[in-house]
N, C-alpha and C positions, 0 to 999 in steps of 0.2 A: 504494500500500500504506500503510495507517495503522497506527500503533502506539499503545499505551496508556501510554507512558513519561510520567511526571509527572502522570498523571490519577488522581483519587481514585475509589474504588469508589462506584457509585451505590447509592441506597437500594434494599434488597431484593436486592442482589447477593450471590452466594455467596462473593465474595472476602473474606478476613479484613480487618478494619479496622486491626489492629495486630499486628505480629509480636513485640512485647515481652511478656514474661509479666506477668500481673496482680500488682501489688505492693500490699500492705496499707499504706495511707497514714495509718492512725490515725483518730482522731475529732476533730472541731473542738472546740477548747478551750471556746468559749462554750456549746456544746451540753452538754458534760460538766458545766460549772458550773451551768447551768440545771437539769439533771436532778438535781443534788445538792440542789435546793430553795432556792438562794440568791436567785433572782429569774428574770426573763425572759431570753431569749437576748439581746435588745437591751440590757437593763440590764447584762448580763455583758460585752457589747462595750464599754460605757462604763467598766466597772471595769478592763478590760484596757487601754484607751486611757489611763486615769488612772494606770496603773502600780501597781495594787493586787494584781495577780496575777503569780505566778512559776511557772516550770517548772524543776524540778531546780536550784533556787537562783539561776536567772537570770530577769531580767524578761521577761515574755511579751509578744508582739506580736499584733495582730489577724491572723487567718488561721492562727495556729499550730495544729498538730495534735498530739495527745498519744496515747500508748500506755499500756496498763494498768501497765506497769513504771515509768512516770515518776511523780515526786512533784509534786503541784500545791499551791501555797500561796496563801492569800488574806490580805492584811494581815499577812503574816509567820507565819500559823498554817497548819499542814498540813491539807489537806482530805481527808476520807474520801469518796472518790467513790462515788456510788450505783451499785449493781449494776444492770446492764441488765435482769436477770431480775426485779428487784423493781418495775419499772414496771408500773402498773396502768392500765387503760382502763375507765372506767365508762360504761355506756350507760343512758339514761333514755328511757322511752317517755312522751312528753308527750300526754296525752289532748286531744281536740279541745275548744277553748274555754279551755284553761288558758293564762294569760299569764305569760311568764317575765320 
C-alpha cells in the first residue's frame, strides 16, 4: 500500500497547491519609483543600494515592498507616487521599409 505523505501535487493535479489564503504583498519599491518617472527599474535599484530612498522615515533595502498607505522619500523629499491608472501604453504601426 502506498501513501502520498510528503509528496507534492503534480502539474495538472486537482489538489490545491497551498492551503494558506492569498495575502497582498504590496508592490516592489523599485517598480513604484520607476513608474513615478525617476528612471529605470535598474537605476532605482542603484538608488536604493546607495541609501537615497526611504520608506516611512526608514532607509529602504533592495527587495522591499510598499503599500499605497506608506510614505516613500527620495533624497529626503517625499515622493508623489504615480497612479497605476495613469499609465499609458502607446502602440505604433511601423510600415514596411521604415527604419527605427
